[in-house]
MDTraj code that builds the backbone (N, CA, C; nanometers):
import mdtraj as md
import numpy as np

residues = "MET LYS ILE LEU THR HIS SER PRO GLU GLU THR GLU GLU PHE GLY ARG LYS LEU GLY LEU LYS LEU LYS GLY ASP GLU LEU ILE ALA LEU TYR GLY GLU LEU GLY SER GLY LYS THR VAL LEU VAL ARG GLY ILE ILE LYS GLY ALA GLY CYS THR ASP VAL GLU VAL LYS SER PRO SER PHE ILE TRP VAL VAL GLU TYR GLU CYS ARG PHE LYS VAL PHE HIS VAL ASP LEU TYR ARG GLY GLU MET ASP PHE PRO LEU LEU ILE GLY TRP LEU ASN ILE CYS GLN VAL ASP VAL SER ILE TYR PHE TRP ARG".split()
xyz = np.array([
    [6.0421, 5.4231, -5.1004],
    [6.0110, 5.5585, -5.1372],
    [6.0853, 5.6510, -5.0414],
    [6.1398, 5.7570, -5.0923],
    [6.2088, 5.8547, -5.0105],
    [6.1406, 5.9899, -5.0320],
    [6.0983, 6.0537, -4.9230],
    [6.0299, 6.1826, -4.9279],
    [6.1123, 6.2816, -4.8457],
    [6.1312, 6.4009, -4.8978],
    [6.2041, 6.5051, -4.8263],
    [6.1089, 6.6204, -4.7972],
    [6.0946, 6.6533, -4.6693],
    [6.0167, 6.7701, -4.6302],
    [6.1101, 6.8674, -4.5601],
    [6.0647, 6.9919, -4.5441],
    [6.1535, 7.0966, -4.4929],
    [6.1102, 7.1568, -4.3600],
    [6.0025, 7.1046, -4.3027],
    [5.9576, 7.1545, -4.1716],
    [5.8659, 7.0496, -4.1091],
    [5.8487, 7.0556, -3.9771],
    [5.7540, 6.9634, -3.9130],
    [5.6119, 6.9788, -3.9691],
    [5.5723, 7.1002, -3.9986],
    [5.4386, 7.1234, -4.0530],
    [5.4212, 7.0566, -4.1896],
    [5.5225, 7.0676, -4.2722],
    [5.5193, 7.0056, -4.4048],
    [5.5184, 6.8527, -4.3917],
    [5.5940, 6.8002, -4.2970],
    [5.5983, 6.6562, -4.2724],
    [5.4617, 6.6059, -4.2260],
    [5.4011, 6.6774, -4.1316],
    [5.2700, 6.6369, -4.0812],
    [5.1644, 6.6439, -4.1914],
    [5.1699, 6.7471, -4.2740],
    [5.0741, 6.7605, -4.3837],
    [5.0906, 6.6476, -4.4856],
    [5.2138, 6.6106, -4.5154],
    [5.2355, 6.4958, -4.6042],
    [5.1739, 6.3704, -4.5424],
    [5.1948, 6.3511, -4.4132],
    [5.1379, 6.2360, -4.3440],
    [4.9857, 6.2368, -4.3485],
    [4.9253, 6.3542, -4.3302],
    [4.7788, 6.3649, -4.3351],
    [4.7268, 6.3222, -4.4718],
    [4.7928, 6.3701, -4.5769],
    [4.7512, 6.3331, -4.7130],
    [4.7667, 6.1829, -4.7362],
    [4.8737, 6.1263, -4.6825],
    [4.8942, 5.9818, -4.6929],
    [4.7843, 5.9080, -4.6168],
    [4.7531, 5.9556, -4.4962],
    [4.6484, 5.8934, -4.4147],
    [4.5128, 5.8941, -4.4820],
    [4.4841, 5.9979, -4.5575],
    [4.3572, 6.0053, -4.6304],
    [4.3465, 5.8960, -4.7367],
    [4.4607, 5.8527, -4.7898],
    [4.4626, 5.7532, -4.8976],
    [4.4618, 5.6088, -4.8474],
    [4.4846, 5.5898, -4.7182],
    [4.4905, 5.4533, -4.6650],
    [4.3551, 5.3849, -4.6750],
    [4.3595, 5.2570, -4.7097],
    [4.2372, 5.1783, -4.7243],
    [4.2131, 5.0883, -4.6036],
    [4.3192, 5.0625, -4.5290],
    [4.3038, 4.9788, -4.4117],
    [4.3709, 4.8436, -4.4228],
    [4.4626, 4.8274, -4.5176],
    [4.5349, 4.7005, -4.5280],
    [4.6830, 4.7247, -4.5565],
    [4.7363, 4.8309, -4.4996],
    [4.8740, 4.8711, -4.5280],
    [4.9678, 4.8464, -4.4105],
    [5.0937, 4.8280, -4.4456],
    [5.2016, 4.8239, -4.3490],
    [5.2982, 4.9344, -4.3901],
    [5.3277, 5.0248, -4.2985],
    [5.4175, 5.1375, -4.3260],
    [5.5398, 5.1217, -4.2368],
    [5.6565, 5.1200, -4.2965],
    [5.7810, 5.1081, -4.2213],
    [5.8566, 5.2393, -4.2304],
    [5.8900, 5.2962, -4.1162],
    [5.9632, 5.4227, -4.1109],
    [6.1017, 5.3974, -4.0543],
    [6.2002, 5.4455, -4.1233],
    [6.3389, 5.4277, -4.0837],
    [6.3997, 5.5655, -4.0660],
    [6.4651, 5.5890, -3.9533],
    [6.5309, 5.7173, -3.9328],
    [6.5874, 5.7298, -3.7933],
    [6.6806, 5.8208, -3.7811],
    [6.7434, 5.8464, -3.6517],
    [6.6446, 5.9135, -3.5570],
    [6.6792, 5.9151, -3.4283],
    [6.5984, 5.9869, -3.3304],
    [6.5869, 6.1330, -3.3731],
    [6.4672, 6.1876, -3.3636],
    [6.4461, 6.3280, -3.3969],
    [6.4321, 6.3570, -3.5446],
    [6.4199, 6.2526, -3.6269],
    [6.4140, 6.2749, -3.7717],
    [6.2728, 6.3060, -3.8224],
    [6.1722, 6.2996, -3.7352],
    [6.0366, 6.3374, -3.7743],
    [5.9405, 6.2214, -3.7936],
    [5.9777, 6.1014, -3.7500],
    [5.8909, 5.9854, -3.7683],
    [5.7571, 6.0038, -3.6971],
    [5.7592, 6.0490, -3.5738],
    [5.6348, 6.0672, -3.4988],
    [5.5522, 6.1813, -3.5559],
    [5.6160, 6.2848, -3.6060],
    [5.5433, 6.3954, -3.6701],
    [5.4690, 6.3424, -3.7926],
    [5.5352, 6.2583, -3.8708],
    [5.4715, 6.1979, -3.9875],
    [5.3534, 6.1113, -3.9451],
    [5.3721, 6.0301, -3.8415],
    [5.2643, 5.9445, -3.7927],
    [5.1475, 6.0284, -3.7422],
    [5.1743, 6.1398, -3.6764],
    [5.0670, 6.2286, -3.6301],
    [4.9794, 6.2698, -3.7485],
    [5.0420, 6.3045, -3.8599],
    [4.9671, 6.3398, -3.9795],
    [4.8899, 6.2220, -4.0352],
    [4.9530, 6.1049, -4.0388],
    [4.8856, 5.9849, -4.0899],
    [4.7612, 5.9547, -4.0062],
    [4.7753, 5.9621, -3.8745],
    [4.6632, 5.9340, -3.7847],
    [4.5498, 6.0334, -3.8097],
    [4.5832, 6.1605, -3.8254],
    [4.4800, 6.2614, -3.8555],
    [4.4112, 6.2305, -3.9871],
    [4.4892, 6.1988, -4.0889],
    [4.4318, 6.1661, -4.2185],
    [4.3471, 6.0405, -4.2158],
    [4.3779, 5.9496, -4.1233],
    [4.3014, 5.8257, -4.1099],
    [4.1717, 5.8463, -4.0321],
    [4.1500, 5.9692, -3.9850],
    [4.0224, 5.9991, -3.9203],
    [4.0258, 6.0237, -3.7716],
    [4.1404, 6.0178, -3.7083],
    [4.1516, 6.0466, -3.5652],
    [4.2040, 6.1889, -3.5484],
    [4.1155, 6.2832, -3.5409],
    [4.1592, 6.4229, -3.5385],
    [4.1741, 6.4787, -3.3977],
    [4.1201, 6.4118, -3.2972],
    [4.1244, 6.4673, -3.1619],
    [4.2035, 6.3808, -3.0641],
    [4.3071, 6.3126, -3.1137],
    [4.3916, 6.2314, -3.0262],
    [4.5320, 6.2900, -3.0231],
    [4.6003, 6.2659, -2.9129],
    [4.7395, 6.3089, -2.9010],
    [4.8290, 6.1932, -2.9452],
    [4.9101, 6.2170, -3.0461],
    [4.9994, 6.1133, -3.0975],
    [5.1377, 6.1364, -3.0386],
    [5.1864, 6.0362, -2.9666],
    [5.3201, 6.0415, -2.9075],
    [5.3994, 5.9224, -2.9591],
    [5.5297, 5.9330, -2.9506],
    [5.6153, 5.8207, -2.9872],
    [5.5888, 5.7056, -2.8908],
    [5.5763, 5.5839, -2.9427],
    [5.5515, 5.4689, -2.8545],
    [5.6796, 5.4121, -2.7937],
    [5.7855, 5.4918, -2.7847],
    [5.9168, 5.4424, -2.7409],
    [5.9151, 5.3675, -2.6088],
    [5.8369, 5.4112, -2.5137],
    [5.8412, 5.3480, -2.3828],
    [5.7244, 5.2529, -2.3605],
    [5.6283, 5.2511, -2.4532],
    [5.5152, 5.1600, -2.4388],
    [5.5063, 5.0627, -2.5557],
    [5.5947, 5.0748, -2.6530],
    [5.6116, 4.9847, -2.7669],
    [5.5020, 4.9927, -2.8727],
    [5.3748, 4.9823, -2.8295],
    [5.2655, 4.9782, -2.9264],
    [5.1529, 5.0705, -2.8799],
    [5.1022, 5.1536, -2.9712],
    [4.9859, 5.2385, -2.9443],
    [4.8812, 5.2059, -3.0494],
    [4.7585, 5.1834, -3.0054],
    [4.6484, 5.1535, -3.0973],
    [4.5581, 5.2756, -3.1095],
    [4.5206, 5.3086, -3.2316],
    [4.4278, 5.4183, -3.2582],
    [4.3075, 5.3617, -3.3324],
    [4.1882, 5.3985, -3.2891],
    [4.0647, 5.3600, -3.3570],
    [4.0243, 5.4766, -3.4459],
    [4.0572, 5.4669, -3.5719],
    [4.0238, 5.5708, -3.6689],
    [3.9150, 5.5140, -3.7609],
    [3.9247, 5.5381, -3.8891],
    [3.8327, 5.4718, -3.9828],
    [3.8548, 5.3222, -3.9789],
    [3.9718, 5.2822, -3.9305],
    [4.0131, 5.1439, -3.9130],
    [4.1162, 5.1456, -3.8021],
    [4.1530, 5.0295, -3.7519],
    [4.2551, 5.0240, -3.6468],
    [4.3910, 5.0594, -3.7047],
    [4.4663, 5.1384, -3.6307],
    [4.6045, 5.1701, -3.6670],
    [4.6914, 5.1375, -3.5457],
    [4.7915, 5.0541, -3.5669],
    [4.8879, 5.0238, -3.4615],
    [5.0174, 5.0959, -3.4935],
    [5.0659, 5.1730, -3.3985],
    [5.1899, 5.2510, -3.4089],
    [5.2914, 5.1780, -3.3207],
    [5.3916, 5.1183, -3.3801],
    [5.4827, 5.0271, -3.3115],
    [5.6256, 5.0795, -3.3179],
    [5.6950, 5.0780, -3.2042],
    [5.8336, 5.1222, -3.1998],
    [5.9265, 5.0022, -3.1875],
    [6.0021, 4.9763, -3.2920],
    [6.1029, 4.8702, -3.2895],
    [6.2432, 4.9306, -3.2894],
    [6.2523, 5.0583, -3.2573],
    [6.3770, 5.1325, -3.2711],
    [6.4912, 5.0688, -3.1930],
    [6.4630, 5.0272, -3.0712],
    [6.5698, 4.9739, -2.9875],
    [6.6052, 4.8308, -3.0228],
    [6.5250, 4.7687, -3.1094],
    [6.5564, 4.6342, -3.1566],
    [6.5428, 4.5262, -3.0519],
    [6.4697, 4.5527, -2.9439],
    [6.4546, 4.4532, -2.8381],
    [6.3345, 4.3630, -2.8628],
    [6.2549, 4.3911, -2.9650],
    [6.1354, 4.3141, -2.9917],
    [6.1588, 4.2259, -3.1141],
    [6.1023, 4.1078, -3.1136],
    [6.1153, 4.0143, -3.2241],
    [6.0216, 4.0570, -3.3370],
    [6.0773, 4.1156, -3.4425],
    [5.9981, 4.1722, -3.5514],
    [5.9072, 4.0690, -3.6183],
    [5.9568, 3.9518, -3.6616],
    [5.8663, 3.8541, -3.7246],
    [5.7536, 3.8104, -3.6315],
    [5.7839, 3.7926, -3.5032],
    [5.6814, 3.7543, -3.4068],
    [5.5751, 3.8632, -3.3957],
    [5.6181, 3.9879, -3.3904],
    [5.5241, 4.0995, -3.3810],
    [5.4355, 4.1072, -3.5049],
    [5.4941, 4.0925, -3.6233],
    [5.4167, 4.0955, -3.7474],
    [5.3100, 3.9853, -3.7430],
    [5.3482, 3.8667, -3.7009],
    [5.2522, 3.7569, -3.6900],
    [5.1409, 3.7885, -3.5922],
    [5.1746, 3.8456, -3.4785],
    [5.0753, 3.8813, -3.3774],
    [4.9773, 3.9843, -3.4314],
    [5.0289, 4.0856, -3.4987],
    [4.9410, 4.1883, -3.5534],
    [4.8502, 4.1309, -3.6623],
    [4.9012, 4.0377, -3.7411],
    [4.8174, 3.9733, -3.8423],
    [4.7072, 3.8905, -3.7780],
    [4.7400, 3.8194, -3.6713],
    [4.6401, 3.7400, -3.6002],
    [4.5310, 3.8303, -3.5443],
    [4.5704, 3.9471, -3.4948],
    [4.4743, 4.0422, -3.4379],
    [4.3978, 4.1176, -3.5469],
    [4.4249, 4.0890, -3.6716],
    [4.3588, 4.1528, -3.7855],
    [4.3719, 4.3048, -3.7804],
    [4.4935, 4.3485, -3.7586],
    [4.5205, 4.4916, -3.7584],
    [4.5078, 4.5429, -3.9005],
    [4.4420, 4.6562, -3.9147],
    [4.4171, 4.7123, -4.0473],
    [4.5379, 4.7875, -4.1022],
    [4.5990, 4.8744, -4.0230],
    [4.7164, 4.9496, -4.0658],
    [4.8213, 4.9412, -3.9554],
    [4.9428, 4.9086, -3.9926],
    [5.0528, 4.9013, -3.8969],
    [5.1619, 4.9978, -3.9403],
    [5.2142, 5.0747, -3.8452],
    [5.3236, 5.1680, -3.8728],
    [5.4378, 5.1306, -3.7783],
    [5.5538, 5.0965, -3.8341],
    [5.6677, 5.0517, -3.7555],
    [5.7831, 5.1506, -3.7653],
    [5.8514, 5.1715, -3.6517],
    [5.9752, 5.2493, -3.6477],
    [6.0889, 5.1509, -3.6279],
    [6.1972, 5.1713, -3.6963],
    [6.3218, 5.1046, -3.6588],
    [6.4373, 5.1780, -3.7223],
    [6.5568, 5.1466, -3.6763],
    [6.6752, 5.2136, -3.7300],
    [6.7565, 5.1199, -3.8117],
])
top = md.Topology()
chain = top.add_chain()
for i, resn in enumerate(residues, 1):
    res = top.add_residue(resn, chain, resSeq=i)
    for name in ("N", "CA", "C"):
        top.add_atom(name, md.element.get_by_symbol(name[0]), res)
traj = md.Trajectory(xyz[None], top)
């Protein structure tokens, strides 16, 4: 799916609406260059998933951020490609993660 928004506010609002629709068994993959709005979209998704009072930052330097919303949401940065993607997917499945959001280029 390809979505085009025209401002950070519009991107975050789209993410919020998407977050409201999540059931807790989704994997969301975001692809884009640095500064393309991936974290802004995730901020909206996290809000829509029920975490309205948390600060959402890019997990670039910590790799994985967990949010306890209506269900667990893991925000994972694979942008630099230094992490083994299949291994990470397996680990998150073992941990019974409800929603996973991945960045990569």
